[in-house]
N, C-alpha and C positions, 0 to 999 in steps of 0.2 A: 136323517144322516145314516149313511150306510155303515154298518158295523164290520169290523175286520177282526178276525181271531188272532190272538196273540200266540206266537210260537211257544210251544211247551219245552220244558227242559228235558231233553232226550238223553242226557248223560246218566240220569238216575232212573231211567225207564227199565223195568224188569219184565222180561218176556214171560208169558204164561205157558209153562211147559207141561203141567199136569192139569188138564181140564181148564178151569177158570182160576187155578191157583198157581202162584209162582213157587219156585223152589223153597224160598224162605218161609212162605205161609204153610206149605206142605210139611216142612220140618217141624214148625211150631205145633201143628195139629197132631202129628204122629208121636210127638214127644210128650206133650202135656195131657192129652186124653188118656193114654195108658197109665200115666202117673196118677191121674185122678181116680181111675179104677183101683189102682194099687192102694191108694190112701183110703178109699171106701172099704176095702176088705181088711186093711191093717187095724184101723181103729174099731174096737168092739162096741163103743158107746153109740147107741141109736141116735139118730138125727144129727149127731155131731159128725159122724163119718160121711153122711150124705152132704152136709154143708161143706166140709173140707174137700170132698171129691168134686163138688160143683165149682168151688172156688179155684181149685187147681186146674180143672179143665177150662174154666172161663178165662184163666190167664192165657192159655194157648190161643183161644179165640180173640182175646184183646190184642195180643201181640200180632196176630195175623190180619185182623180186619178192622182194628180201631185206630185210625190216625187222629192226631191232634194237631190242628193247624197245618194239615197236609204233610205231617211227618209221622212216621210210625211210632208206636208207643215204646218200642225197644230203644230207639234213638233218644227219646226224651229221658228215659231212665238212665241210659249210659251217660248222657251229658250231665244229668243231675249228680250222679256219683263222682264224675270227673271233676265237677266244680267243687264238691265238698272236700275232695282229697287233694286238689291242687293248691299250691300256695297262692296267696293274694299279693305278695310282695316279691320282687325279684332284685337281687343284688348282683352287680357285675364284679367279677373277680378275674383279673388278668393273670393267666397262668402260662402264657406263651413265653418261652425262654428265647433270648436272642440267639442268632446263629453263632456257631463257634468261631467263625472267621471274622465276625464283627466285634468280638470282645477285645478289650485292652488296646483299643485304637485311640490315638491322640494325634492332634494336629501338630506336626513338627515343622518348625521353620529354621532356616539356617541363619545363625547370628552374624555370619560374615556378610550377608546381604545388607543387614541393617548398618553395619560399620562402613561398608562401601558407599551406601547412600549418604551417610553423614560426611564422609570424606569428600564426596562429589559436591555436596552443598557448601562445604568450607572453601573448596577451590573456586567455586563460582562466586562466592562473596568476595574472596581476595582479588579475583580478576576484575570485578565491577568496581572495587575500591581503587585500584591502580590505573584504571582506564582514564584517558585524557578527557576532561570535562568539555562539554559542548559550549558554544558561544551563547552568552545570556540573551534572552529575548529582548531585554531593555535596550541594548546597544543596537540591535537590528532595527528596532522600532524608531530610535532617534535618527538613524541614517536615512530611513525612508521618509521621515518628516522633513528633514532638511532638503532633500531632493524635491519634494513636492512643493515647498515654499519657493525654491529657485525657479521652478517651471511656471508657477502661477504669476510671479512678478515679471517674467519675460513676456508672457502672452498678454499682459495688461496694457492699456494705452499710455501709461506714464513712461517717461524716459528712465531707462535703467541707469543712465550716467549720473542724473541728479540724485536719484534715490537708489543707490546701490544696495543690493541685497547682501546683507552680512549674514553669513551662515552662523547659526547659533552653535556655539561650541559648549558642549557639556562634558563635564568630567565624569567619565565612566569608571566606576570602581572596578578594580580587578576581580575577575570571577573567583568566587570562593569555592574551594574544593570541599565537597561533602565529606564529612568525617564519618567513617564507618567504625562503630565500636568493635574492638577485637572480639572474636568469638572464642569463648573459653573452651578449652578442651574438656571432653567428658572425663569425669573422675574414674580412674581405673580401680577395680576391686583388688583387695589384698590377696584373696584367693577365691577361686570358683570351683564348682563341681557339678556333676550330673548324676542322677539316680535313674537306673534302667532295670527292667526285668530280664528274665532269661532269654527273651526274644529280642533284646536290644531295643526295646521301645521305652521312651522316657515315661516316668511315672510322676504325676503331680501330687501335691499334698503330702509329701513324706517329710517327717520331722527328723532333723539332724542335731543331736546333742554333742557339743564339743566340750570335753571335760579335761581338767588337768590331772596331775598324778594323784592328788588327794580325792578325786572324784567330784570336785566342784564344777558346776556347769558354768562355762565361760561364754558360750554362744549357743543360742537356740535358733536354728535356721529351718527354713521350709522351702521345698522345691516348688517352682512356679508351674504353670500349665505345660511348659516344655521340659520339665524335669530338672531345671537348672537352679542352683542355689549359689549365693555369693555373700561375702562380707567385705565391707569397705574399711572397717576400723582395724589398724594393724595390731598385732599381738607379738610378744617376745618370741624369738626363735626357740624351738624346742620340740619335744615329742608329746603329742596330745592324743587323747582317746576319743574316737568318733563312734557314737552309738546311734544307729539309724532305726527308726520305728515307724510303723504304719498305724494310723489311728483306727482304721477299719479292720486291722488284723488280716489283711488279704495277702500281704507280702512280708517276708521275713529276711533279716539281714544279719551278718556277722558283725561283732564289735571289733574294730581295728584300731591300731595305733599308727599314726602317720606323723612323720617328721615335717615340721613347718620351718621354712627359712624366711629371710627378709624379702626375698623376691620369689614368688610362686607363679611362674608363667604357665606351667602345665596344670590343667584342671584335674581335680580328683574324680574318680569314677567308682560308684557303688552299684553292685548288681544283687538282685534278689536270689533266694535259694530255692524257690519252688520248682518242682519238676514237671508239673502239668501246664 
């Protein structure tokens, strides 16, 4: 079988610029060989200075000409220290903050659309209840049966005078009109309100404490995802204290006294005091 040479990795190929040496090999030799001579002259102990000088110079030759598994020795040593000093476990910590124009955004719907949908459904139900009922299917079926019997007796060989066909008379009960139960009107709240921030964006999850003159809590309300709160149980007319709090301490509100009547058609509005 004919052998073909495998292309070599040319991205790591180093050109030999100084004789048969590359720049890296040449730098290792000119650095470690002088250091070996310096070590030989610094240590006054015989034989020990020779051994240390040979070891220091041999490191330069090892870094320059001793590859391990086709990799230079300096790369092995560098990877070894990198592995010893690098962590073995990595934990993900999300530190990216959301953009400023994406903060404090909530999906706001118009409650008038919901009420208009309910009113349209009530009008449709009332129209279907007052519409004239259609003719029952039983009466139509009996009429077709009588006509079919009269035609069959005429076409038969027997005399129709001797055996007259008497149409069957059935008593059809008057059509019954379907009774549609009346639709109960939705219960109206005693009073409603909305909580917003300084950008007029509704805030959900805000607690509203309604207290009397003695400081007793009469109602504890919470704003829904649209910032709306309401109560359906009536209370005596008078002046009450409203204390608005945020469980996350992100918004701050003033404590206000509001006069409540027997009919509160206008919703209350509370706004936060933050400036940012």
